[in-house]
All heavy atoms as an XYZ file, in Angstrom:
864
protein
N      59.236    120.190     85.560
C      59.324    118.776     85.216
C      57.978    118.317     84.676
O      56.944    118.508     85.306
C      59.684    117.943     86.444
C      60.013    116.505     86.165
C      61.387    116.326     85.556
O      62.170    117.255     85.556
N      61.633    115.150     85.029
N      58.002    117.697     83.503
C      56.794    117.214     82.867
C      56.655    115.719     83.143
O      57.614    114.973     83.035
C      56.830    117.467     81.357
C      55.602    116.897     80.682
C      56.976    118.956     81.071
N      55.447    115.290     83.495
C      55.156    113.871     83.657
C      54.092    113.463     82.660
O      53.120    114.181     82.454
C      54.663    113.559     85.068
C      55.696    113.739     86.172
C      55.773    115.164     86.666
O      54.774    115.845     86.815
N      56.994    115.634     86.916
N      54.309    112.303     82.049
C      53.364    111.741     81.088
C      52.986    110.354     81.574
O      53.874    109.563     81.933
C      53.967    111.653     79.693
C      54.371    112.960     79.019
C      55.783    113.376     79.413
C      54.263    112.814     77.520
N      51.703    110.052     81.522
C      51.230    108.749     81.989
C      50.267    108.150     80.974
O      49.148    108.654     80.815
C      50.556    108.879     83.353
N      50.722    107.110     80.287
C      49.887    106.424     79.297
C      49.025    105.373     79.978
O      49.408    104.799     81.006
C      50.738    105.736     78.237
C      51.658    106.621     77.436
C      53.060    106.676     77.984
O      53.217    106.420     79.194
O      53.982    106.993     77.215
N      47.873    105.132     79.391
C      46.974    104.082     79.872
C      46.125    103.611     78.700
O      46.086    104.244     77.651
C      46.098    104.588     81.007
O      45.288    105.666     80.570
N      45.415    102.490     78.909
C      44.469    102.012     77.919
C      44.948    100.825     77.095
O      44.198    100.322     76.270
N      46.196    100.419     77.291
C      46.677     99.271     76.544
C      46.049     97.971     77.025
O      45.325     97.943     78.011
N      46.323     96.900     76.287
C      45.773     95.611     76.674
C      45.904     94.597     75.562
O      46.633     94.818     74.582
N      45.206     93.499     75.735
C      45.197     92.414     74.757
C      43.878     92.457     73.987
O      42.798     92.521     74.602
C      45.327     91.077     75.469
C      45.181     89.806     74.632
C      46.288     89.721     73.591
C      45.191     88.576     75.535
N      43.968     92.436     72.666
C      42.776     92.512     71.830
C      42.967     91.596     70.619
O      44.112     91.361     70.188
C      42.521     93.978     71.388
C      43.646     94.514     70.533
C      41.191     94.123     70.706
N      41.883     91.084     70.096
C      41.968     90.255     68.895
C      42.128     91.130     67.651
O      41.712     92.310     67.643
C      40.706     89.400     68.756
C      40.624     88.281     69.782
C      39.488     87.321     69.485
O      38.466     87.719     68.906
N      39.625     86.073     69.896
N      42.690     90.568     66.631
C      42.825     91.269     65.358
C      41.454     91.760     64.900
O      40.455     91.042     65.008
C      43.451     90.358     64.316
N      41.431     92.983     64.400
C      40.182     93.602     63.998
C      39.511     94.425     65.083
O      38.574     95.167     64.806
N      40.010     94.299     66.288
C      39.424     95.006     67.416
C      39.944     96.431     67.551
O      40.710     96.908     66.699
N      39.527     97.066     68.645
C      39.865     98.473     68.869
C      40.346     98.677     70.300
O      39.964     97.934     71.218
C      38.630     99.362     68.640
O      38.181     99.286     67.306
N      41.182     99.679     70.455
C      41.610    100.162     71.747
C      41.741    101.682     71.697
O      42.016    102.237     70.623
C      42.961     99.583     72.158
C      43.034     98.142     72.635
C      44.490     97.727     72.828
C      42.273     97.964     73.948
N      41.583    102.314     72.848
C      41.798    103.748     72.936
C      42.848    104.008     74.014
O      42.625    103.711     75.182
C      40.520    104.483     73.299
C      40.643    106.003     73.207
C      39.472    106.672     73.879
N      39.358    108.081     73.531
C      38.721    108.990     74.265
N      38.151    108.616     75.412
N      38.646    110.249     73.883
N      43.966    104.553     73.591
C      45.023    104.922     74.512
C      44.842    106.368     74.976
O      44.385    107.214     74.216
C      46.387    104.759     73.863
C      46.711    103.399     73.246
C      48.137    103.401     72.716
C      46.478    102.282     74.222
N      45.224    106.610     76.210
C      45.223    107.960     76.765
C      46.608    108.281     77.305
O      47.344    107.403     77.744
C      44.210    108.082     77.900
O      42.899    107.805     77.477
N      46.952    109.566     77.279
C      48.208    110.025     77.861
C      47.912    111.323     78.606
O      47.622    112.342     77.978
C      49.257    110.241     76.797
S      50.776    111.015     77.410
N      47.980    111.271     79.915
C      47.760    112.449     80.752
C      49.088    113.129     81.011
O      50.070    112.478     81.396
C      47.112    112.038     82.052
N      49.119    114.437     80.799
C      50.353    115.213     80.937
C      50.197    116.210     82.082
O      49.197    116.914     82.170
C      50.662    115.966     79.630
C      51.953    116.781     79.772
C      50.787    114.988     78.474
N      51.185    116.270     82.940
C      51.147    117.210     84.058
C      52.491    117.903     84.208
O      53.515    117.419     83.703
C      50.791    116.490     85.358
O      51.763    115.509     85.658
N      52.497    119.028     84.858
C      53.739    119.714     85.157
C      53.997    120.957     84.358
O      54.751    121.825     84.777
N      53.433    121.046     83.181
C      53.604    122.242     82.354
C      52.317    122.492     81.592
O      51.399    121.690     81.630
C      54.760    122.051     81.357
C      56.122    121.967     81.981
C      56.640    123.331     82.442
N      57.909    123.246     83.132
C      59.088    123.291     82.538
N      59.150    123.429     81.225
N      60.191    123.199     83.243
N      52.257    123.606     80.890
C      51.052    123.928     80.131
C      50.935    123.009     78.932
O      51.695    123.116     77.969
C      51.080    125.402     79.680
O      51.259    126.233     80.819
C      49.776    125.753     78.990
N      49.966    122.125     78.988
C      49.804    121.093     77.968
C      49.625    121.688     76.574
O      50.173    121.174     75.596
C      48.602    120.228     78.338
C      48.260    119.170     77.342
C      49.069    118.055     77.181
C      47.109    119.279     76.556
C      48.739    117.068     76.270
C      46.778    118.296     75.646
C      47.603    117.184     75.502
N      48.871    122.769     76.481
C      48.560    123.333     75.176
C      49.779    123.914     74.454
O      49.688    124.255     73.270
C      47.492    124.410     75.316
O      47.946    125.457     76.168
N      50.903    123.999     75.143
C      52.136    124.482     74.498
C      52.786    123.421     73.613
O      53.614    123.750     72.774
C      53.156    124.872     75.568
C      52.763    126.035     76.441
C      53.768    126.246     77.539
N      55.129    126.424     77.038
C      56.193    126.526     77.811
N      56.071    126.428     79.130
N      57.379    126.707     77.302
N      52.404    122.165     73.816
C      53.127    121.076     73.173
C      52.410    120.514     71.937
O      51.205    120.252     71.985
C      53.324    119.918     74.144
C      54.154    120.241     75.354
C      53.570    120.344     76.612
C      55.523    120.439     75.234
C      54.331    120.649     77.730
C      56.290    120.749     76.355
C      55.687    120.837     77.585
O      56.442    121.136     78.672
N      53.165    120.351     70.868
C      52.778    119.370     69.866
C      52.954    118.003     70.528
O      53.949    117.777     71.216
C      53.670    119.477     68.618
C      53.342    118.363     67.626
C      53.518    120.839     67.959
N      51.987    117.134     70.361
C      52.044    115.820     71.025
C      52.204    114.702     70.006
O      51.644    114.752     68.890
C      50.788    115.596     71.864
C      50.673    116.514     73.072
S      52.032    116.312     74.248
C      51.878    114.587     74.696
N      52.952    113.692     70.423
C      53.301    112.568     69.553
C      52.958    111.254     70.212
O      53.016    111.125     71.441
C      54.806    112.557     69.277
C      55.362    113.828     68.688
C      55.655    114.914     69.482
C      55.586    113.910     67.325
C      56.181    116.094     68.941
C      56.122    115.075     66.772
C      56.403    116.164     67.587
O      56.915    117.296     67.039
N      52.647    110.260     69.380
C      52.623    108.864     69.808
C      53.695    108.118     69.009
O      53.818    108.326     67.788
C      51.270    108.217     69.556
C      50.215    108.590     70.524
C      49.235    109.528     70.377
C      49.994    108.007     71.817
N      48.442    109.587     71.489
C      48.882    108.656     72.397
C      50.630    107.007     72.554
C      48.383    108.332     73.661
C      50.146    106.697     73.812
C      49.046    107.355     74.355
N      54.437    107.294     69.725
C      55.419    106.401     69.129
C      55.114    104.982     69.607
O      54.369    104.776     70.561
C      56.839    106.769     69.585
C      57.414    107.992     68.930
C      57.047    109.273     69.353
C      58.339    107.882     67.881
C      57.593    110.395     68.745
C      58.867    108.999     67.296
C      58.501    110.255     67.729
O      59.029    111.359     67.117
N      55.741    103.999     68.969
C      55.631    102.629     69.434
C      56.931    101.887     69.194
O      57.708    102.257     68.329
C      54.464    101.908     68.747
C      54.652    101.671     67.262
C      53.395    101.061     66.662
N      53.539    100.791     65.233
C      52.555    100.353     64.461
N      51.345    100.161     64.972
N      52.795    100.128     63.184
N      57.136    100.851     69.998
C      58.329    100.022     69.863
C      57.934     98.568     70.007
O      57.472     98.142     71.072
C      59.389    100.397     70.896
C      60.701     99.693     70.678
C      61.827    100.308     71.480
O      61.602    101.056     72.430
N      63.054    100.029     71.084
N      58.121     97.835     68.917
C      57.840     96.407     68.910
C      59.082     95.650     69.371
O      60.202     96.174     69.274
C      57.440     95.974     67.511
N      58.919     94.420     69.848
C      60.075     93.646     70.310
C      61.136     93.509     69.229
O      60.822     93.145     68.084
C      59.453     92.292     70.660
C      58.035     92.593     70.967
C      57.649     93.714     70.057
N      62.361     93.827     69.569
C      63.461     93.690     68.632
C      63.550     94.764     67.565
O      64.390     94.659     66.665
N      62.686     95.761     67.662
C      62.693     96.821     66.653
C      62.939     98.178     67.296
O      62.799     98.356     68.506
C      61.360     96.839     65.894
C      61.105     95.581     65.089
C      59.874     95.732     64.226
C      59.642     94.523     63.344
N      58.444     94.659     62.483
N      63.286     99.155     66.456
C      63.496    100.510     66.952
C      62.142    101.192     67.189
O      61.123    100.843     66.608
C      64.310    101.308     65.931
C      65.733    100.829     65.777
C      66.554    101.753     64.894
O      65.989    102.694     64.302
O      67.773    101.529     64.790
N      62.168    102.193     68.061
C      60.973    102.975     68.306
C      60.609    103.741     67.024
O      61.498    104.300     66.367
C      61.205    103.943     69.461
C      59.967    104.577     70.014
C      60.273    105.323     71.304
N      60.752    104.424     72.354
C      60.906    104.801     73.620
N      60.639    106.050     73.992
N      61.349    103.944     74.518
N      59.322    103.761     66.695
C      58.897    104.406     65.459
C      57.747    105.374     65.697
O      56.922    105.173     66.591
C      58.478    103.360     64.404
C      57.261    102.557     64.773
C      56.806    101.624     63.649
O      57.462    101.573     62.594
O      55.774    100.968     63.846
N      57.702    106.386     64.875
C      56.650    107.390     64.915
C      55.311    106.770     64.516
O      55.242    105.981     63.571
C      57.005    108.528     63.972
C      55.883    109.468     63.671
C      55.526    110.443     64.583
C      55.178    109.387     62.484
C      54.493    111.328     64.311
C      54.156    110.256     62.185
C      53.795    111.228     63.104
N      54.260    107.161     65.222
C      52.908    106.710     64.902
C      52.028    107.877     64.447
O      51.415    107.816     63.388
C      52.263    106.007     66.100
C      50.807    105.640     65.796
C      53.051    104.765     66.490
N      51.974    108.939     65.260
C      51.074    110.050     64.947
C      51.480    111.289     65.718
O      52.165    111.191     66.736
C      49.625    109.691     65.297
N      51.054    112.441     65.202
C      51.256    113.680     65.945
C      50.029    114.577     65.769
O      49.255    114.438     64.834
C      52.518    114.423     65.486
C      52.545    115.069     64.097
C      51.889    116.463     64.080
C      53.988    115.215     63.616
N      49.883    115.501     66.707
C      48.788    116.466     66.675
C      49.328    117.823     67.098
O      50.127    117.910     68.031
C      47.610    115.995     67.559
C      46.399    116.888     67.375
C      48.024    115.878     69.028
C      45.111    116.286     67.945
N      48.881    118.864     66.433
C      49.400    120.198     66.746
C      48.780    120.726     68.033
O      47.942    120.069     68.654
C      49.205    121.154     65.571
C      47.751    121.534     65.337
O      46.851    120.890     65.867
N      47.544    122.556     64.547
N      49.193    121.927     68.427
C      48.817    122.462     69.735
C      47.312    122.669     69.878
O      46.741    122.428     70.930
C      49.556    123.775     69.986
C      51.057    123.610     70.120
C      51.766    124.945     70.207
N      53.200    124.810     70.306
C      54.009    124.659     69.263
N      53.493    124.642     68.053
N      55.306    124.530     69.451
N      46.674    123.096     68.788
C      45.232    123.378     68.872
C      44.379    122.164     68.544
O      43.175    122.184     68.783
C      44.883    124.528     67.940
O      45.204    124.196     66.606
N      44.994    121.131     67.991
C      44.259    119.907     67.702
C      43.607    119.868     66.328
O      42.883    118.919     66.024
N      43.901    120.847     65.487
C      43.245    120.877     64.173
C      44.132    120.405     63.032
O      43.744    120.507     61.855
C      42.700    122.281     63.873
C      43.796    123.338     63.879
O      44.978    122.992     64.062
O      43.447    124.522     63.711
N      45.292    119.875     63.374
C      46.163    119.316     62.356
C      46.835    118.069     62.894
O      47.349    118.045     64.018
C      47.239    120.338     61.956
O      48.091    119.808     60.963
N      46.804    117.006     62.103
C      47.368    115.709     62.536
C      48.202    115.116     61.388
O      48.072    115.519     60.227
C      46.263    114.713     62.900
O      45.401    114.538     61.779
C      45.448    115.202     64.089
N      49.040    114.169     61.769
C      49.851    113.456     60.792
C      50.048    112.040     61.293
O      50.128    111.815     62.517
C      51.206    114.149     60.606
O      51.987    113.486     59.642
N      50.144    111.077     60.349
C      50.209    109.673     60.718
C      51.281    108.944     59.908
O      51.567    109.288     58.764
C      48.873    108.986     60.440
C      47.718    109.553     61.231
C      46.953    110.595     60.727
C      47.427    109.069     62.500
C      45.911    111.139     61.459
C      46.384    109.590     63.241
C      45.633    110.621     62.713
O      44.601    111.165     63.448
N      51.803    107.900     60.513
C      52.640    106.974     59.761
C      51.771    106.239     58.750
O      50.588    105.992     58.995
C      53.295    105.968     60.713
N      52.345    105.914     57.619
C      51.582    105.229     56.574
C      50.971    103.918     57.081
O      49.895    103.532     56.665
C      52.481    104.942     55.378
C      52.807    106.198     54.573
O      52.118    107.218     54.761
O      53.754    106.151     53.783
N      51.661    103.264     57.986
C      51.225    101.949     58.459
C      49.939    102.015     59.277
O      49.263    100.994     59.457
C      52.325    101.298     59.293
O      52.678    102.118     60.396
N      49.580    103.196     59.796
C      48.385    103.309     60.633
C      47.342    104.257     60.036
O      46.224    104.367     60.582
C      48.737    103.779     62.053
C      49.822    102.889     62.660
C      49.178    105.245     62.079
N      47.668    104.907     58.949
C      46.766    105.878     58.340
C      45.440    105.210     57.978
O      45.406    104.132     57.388
C      47.445    106.477     57.108
C      46.910    107.814     56.680
C      47.792    108.423     55.582
C      49.161    108.767     56.083
N      50.006    109.425     55.058
N      44.355    105.869     58.355
C      43.034    105.335     58.078
C      42.492    104.402     59.153
O      41.307    104.067     59.155
N      43.362    103.972     60.067
C      42.946    103.081     61.153
C      43.052    103.739     62.527
O      42.258    103.452     63.427
C      43.788    101.800     61.148
C      43.714    101.005     59.865
C      44.441     99.674     59.993
N      45.868     99.840     60.233
C      46.494     99.349     61.312
N      45.839     98.688     62.240
N      47.806     99.525     61.459
N      44.049    104.588     62.697
C      44.286    105.262     63.987
C      43.900    106.725     63.888
O      44.046    107.357     62.838
C      45.760    105.186     64.369
C      46.269    103.819     64.745
C      45.525    102.672     64.525
C      47.533    103.690     65.327
C      46.004    101.408     64.875
C      48.030    102.438     65.693
C      47.268    101.301     65.449
N      43.425    107.268     65.010
C      43.084    108.682     65.100
C      43.653    109.276     66.374
O      43.368    108.775     67.462
C      41.567    108.897     65.078
O      41.014    108.319     63.882
C      41.237    110.388     65.107
N      44.448    110.326     66.212
C      44.981    111.036     67.371
C      44.108    112.248     67.650
O      43.620    112.902     66.729
C      46.465    111.462     67.131
C      47.076    112.033     68.417
C      46.584    112.419     65.958
C      48.593    112.288     68.295
N      43.892    112.522     68.920
C      43.104    113.691     69.321
C      43.617    114.186     70.670
O      44.446    113.529     71.302
C      41.621    113.346     69.410
O      41.395    112.336     70.382
N      43.165    115.360     71.054
C      43.604    115.919     72.345
C      42.490    116.723     72.968
O      41.624    117.254     72.274
C      44.851    116.778     72.172
C      44.648    118.047     71.373
C      45.990    118.706     71.046
N      46.710    119.164     72.218
C      48.016    119.403     72.243
N      48.742    119.212     71.155
N      48.579    119.830     73.363
N      42.561    116.810     74.284
C      41.654    117.647     75.046
C      42.539    118.543     75.921
O      43.063    118.099     76.939
C      40.737    116.786     75.903
C      39.673    117.588     76.644
O      39.917    118.791     76.906
O      38.644    117.012     76.983
N      42.710    119.782     75.497
C      43.612    120.673     76.232
C      43.085    121.008     77.621
O      43.875    121.268     78.536
C      43.858    121.946     75.422
C      44.798    121.708     74.259
O      45.443    120.666     74.172
N      44.856    122.655     73.321
N      41.786    120.977     77.810
C      41.218    121.243     79.124
C      41.554    120.129     80.112
O      41.645    120.370     81.317
C      39.706    121.410     79.021
N      41.743    118.918     79.594
C      42.088    117.770     80.439
C      43.569    117.411     80.370
O      43.980    116.429     80.984
C      41.247    116.567     80.043
C      39.752    116.741     80.281
C      38.985    115.488     79.910
C      37.507    115.651     80.192
N      36.731    114.431     79.836
N      44.331    118.175     79.594
C      45.769    117.903     79.435
C      46.019    116.452     79.038
O      46.922    115.774     79.580
C      46.534    118.232     80.733
O      46.424    119.595     81.041
N      45.249    115.977     78.083
C      45.304    114.586     77.687
C      45.303    114.462     76.159
O      44.566    115.188     75.483
C      44.119    113.813     78.280
O      44.156    113.912     79.719
C      44.181    112.336     77.900
N      46.118    113.542     75.684
C      46.124    113.187     74.272
C      45.662    111.729     74.157
O      45.953    110.927     75.043
C      47.515    113.410     73.640
C      48.577    112.546     74.287
C      47.467    113.190     72.131
N      44.961    111.437     73.077
C      44.379    110.116     72.879
C      44.878    109.508     71.572
O      45.278    110.214     70.640
C      42.863    110.209     72.827
C      42.237    110.863     74.028
C      41.916    112.219     74.005
C      41.994    110.145     75.186
C      41.357    112.843     75.110
C      41.428    110.763     76.293
C      41.104    112.105     76.252
O      40.546    112.712     77.353
N      44.803    108.188     71.508
C      45.046    107.474     70.266
C      43.971    106.401     70.135
O      43.995    105.411     70.864
C      46.435    106.854     70.221
C      46.831    106.237     68.879
C      46.993    107.345     67.814
C      48.129    105.450     69.002
N      43.027    106.636     69.236
C      41.979    105.657     68.951
C      42.528    104.723     67.887
O      42.901    105.177     66.798
C      40.717    106.340     68.463
C      39.602    105.376     68.076
C      39.054    104.612     69.265
O      38.809    105.183     70.324
N      38.843    103.314     69.085
N      42.558    103.438     68.192
C      43.139    102.452     67.282
C      42.054    101.459     66.872
O      41.517    100.734     67.735
C      44.303    101.722     67.963
C      45.363    102.668     68.507
S      46.813    101.807     69.151
C      46.081    100.915     70.517
N      41.724    101.445     65.603
C      40.705    100.551     65.061
C      41.329     99.567     64.084
O      42.449     99.776     63.606
C      39.620    101.343     64.362
C      38.896    102.299     65.290
O      38.733    102.023     66.488
N      38.433    103.417     64.740
N      40.610     98.517     63.783
C      41.088     97.517     62.819
C      42.510     97.068     63.149
O      43.378     97.008     62.269
C      41.019     98.067     61.392
O      39.710     98.464     61.068
N      42.727     96.746     64.400
C      44.070     96.396     64.852
C      44.570     95.117     64.196
O      43.795     94.194     63.923
C      44.105     96.285     66.352
C      44.139     97.631     67.093
C      43.705     97.480     68.543
C      45.519     98.241     67.017
N      45.878     95.093     63.959
C      46.550     93.969     63.326
C      47.616     93.434     64.274
O      48.139     94.170     65.112
C      47.203     94.416     62.029
C      46.285     95.087     61.032
C      47.056     95.606     59.830
C      46.142     96.300     58.826
N      46.910     96.801     57.656
N      48.005     92.168     64.124
C      49.077     91.638     64.970
C      50.354     92.477     64.901
O      51.064     92.596     65.901
C      49.286     90.223     64.419
C      47.939     89.838     63.894
C      47.386     91.098     63.302
N      50.630     93.062     63.751
C      51.846     93.882     63.624
C      51.752     95.214     64.352
O      52.746     95.953     64.417
C      52.177     94.122     62.144
C      51.039     94.646     61.296
C      50.311     93.537     60.545
O      50.034     92.473     61.152
O      50.001     93.753     59.360
N      50.584     95.529     64.926
C      50.477     96.722     65.774
C      50.931     96.441     67.207
O      50.993     97.357     68.030
C      49.021     97.219     65.816
C      48.543     97.725     64.470
O      49.318     98.436     63.786
O      47.401     97.411     64.105
N      51.234     95.171     67.506
C      51.714     94.824     68.834
C      53.008     95.557     69.157
O      53.975     95.481     68.405
C      51.923     93.302     68.934
O      50.675     92.639     68.792
C      52.566     92.926     70.260
N      53.000     96.280     70.270
C      54.145     97.100     70.648
C      53.859     97.777     71.991
O      52.722     97.735     72.481
C      54.421     98.182     69.592
N      54.877     98.390     72.528
C      54.679     99.326     73.636
C      54.476    100.700     73.007
O      55.275    101.146     72.166
C      55.875     99.342     74.585
C      56.089     97.960     75.181
C      55.644    100.368     75.704
C      57.354     97.846     76.031
N      53.424    101.382     73.410
C      53.071    102.676     72.856
C      53.424    103.766     73.864
O      53.087    103.672     75.055
C      51.577    102.730     72.518
C      51.247    101.980     71.260
C      51.295    100.591     71.219
C      50.924    102.653     70.090
C      51.014     99.901     70.049
C      50.636    101.975     68.910
C      50.684    100.603     68.912
O      50.405     99.913     67.738
N      54.103    104.793     73.357
C      54.591    105.890     74.180
C      54.046    107.220     73.676
O      53.992    107.445     72.471
C      56.105    105.985     74.117
C      56.860    104.766     74.585
C      57.178    103.743     73.694
C      57.270    104.654     75.903
C      57.893    102.622     74.109
C      57.988    103.540     76.339
C      58.279    102.533     75.432
O      59.002    101.443     75.857
N      53.703    108.108     74.585
C      53.426    109.475     74.180
C      54.660    110.334     74.471
O      55.520    109.974     75.279
C      52.194    110.039     74.869
S      52.263    110.109     76.661
N      54.697    111.471     73.773
C      55.923    112.278     73.795
C      55.564    113.733     73.554
O      54.685    114.038     72.743
C      56.860    111.751     72.712
C      58.079    112.609     72.510
O      58.113    113.456     71.619
N      59.094    112.404     73.326
N      56.269    114.619     74.246
C      56.034    116.055     74.074
C      56.999    116.676     73.065
O      56.956    117.876     72.847
C      56.249    116.791     75.398
O      57.627    116.618     75.791
C      55.329    116.283     76.500
N      57.852    115.867     72.500
C      58.944    116.374     71.677
C      60.252    116.324     72.441
O      61.326    116.443     71.879
N      60.119    116.114     73.754
C      61.312    115.980     74.597
C      61.107    114.907     75.672
O      61.980    114.091     75.918
C      61.622    117.310     75.264
C      62.891    117.295     76.098
C      63.066    118.595     76.831
N      62.054    118.771     77.856
C      61.973    119.865     78.626
N      62.809    120.865     78.448
N      61.054    119.968     79.545
N      59.965    114.929     76.342
C      59.690    114.045     77.469
C      58.895    112.825     77.031
O      58.052    112.917     76.137
C      58.921    114.800     78.556
C      59.647    116.049     78.987
O      60.675    115.914     79.664
O      59.209    117.141     78.597
N      59.140    111.704     77.707
C      58.490    110.432     77.383
C      57.715    109.899     78.581
O      58.125    110.104     79.735
C      59.532    109.372     77.005
C      60.279    109.655     75.743
C      61.453    110.345     75.633
C      59.896    109.290     74.411
N      61.839    110.396     74.319
C      60.909    109.756     73.545
C      58.822    108.569     73.867
C      60.848    109.552     72.156
C      58.782    108.378     72.489
C      59.787    108.866     71.658
N      56.615    109.209     78.264
C      55.936    108.457     79.287
C      56.590    107.095     79.463
O      57.579    106.781     78.806
N      55.992    106.256     80.332
C      56.559    104.943     80.618
C      56.091    103.898     79.612
O      56.655    102.795     79.557
C      56.193    104.503     82.041
C      54.801    103.895     82.186
C      53.684    104.895     82.097
O      53.881    106.108     82.106
N      52.445    104.391     81.999
N      55.073    104.245     78.835
C      54.571    103.333     77.821
C      53.423    102.458     78.318
O      53.272    102.218     79.515
N      52.642    101.976     77.359
C      51.551    101.036     77.649
C      51.583     99.946     76.594
O      51.734    100.223     75.400
C      50.202    101.759     77.706
O      49.174    100.833     78.109
C      49.796    102.374     76.369
N      51.451     98.719     77.041
C      51.600     97.567     76.137
C      50.295     97.317     75.382
O      49.217     97.242     75.989
C      51.968     96.324     76.939
C      52.023     95.045     76.122
C      53.228     94.995     75.203
O      54.351     95.260     75.606
N      52.994     94.655     73.936
N      50.413     97.160     74.083
C      49.298     96.754     73.230
C      49.679     95.437     72.570
O      50.727     95.345     71.931
C      48.991     97.819     72.154
C      47.972     97.291     71.149
C      48.490     99.093     72.799
N      48.849     94.444     72.748
C      49.072     93.129     72.147
C      47.853     92.740     71.334
O      46.734     92.741     71.852
C      49.342     92.065     73.213
O      50.459     92.461     74.022
C      49.655     90.723     72.567
N      48.090     92.449     70.051
C      47.009     92.077     69.135
C      47.211     90.627     68.743
O      48.230     90.291     68.132
C      46.977     92.988     67.907
C      45.780     92.631     67.035
C      46.942     94.447     68.322
N      46.250     89.789     69.067
C      46.337     88.374     68.750
C      45.667     88.084     67.411
O      44.682     88.739     67.052
C      45.705     87.547     69.850
O      44.317     87.838     69.945
N      46.221     87.102     66.715
C      45.674     86.753     65.394
C      44.573     85.717     65.503
O      44.328     85.154     66.543
C      46.804     86.240     64.504
O      47.431     85.133     65.112
């Protein structure tokens, strides 16, 4: 059984930054490609970013490209999402994902 625990969300003004973390336990973390998704109120969950097993390849949604950076530390079984230049439209619950398992999410609210 894999457990994922997101943290680092909060309230920030537009233009600010936050760093999300997702700690993974229960299985060998380095086996997983890791994903971040988000879900805004009234909208479907959408892909944000992914990182490969070794951490040397990443991919981003167009809406966050150039502002967000995904990274991982396999020794700590943790994936991160550094979010800069935040916009009100980034407001959502952010979830990490192993390709199968989901965390409980962390709320990010960006005020204008």
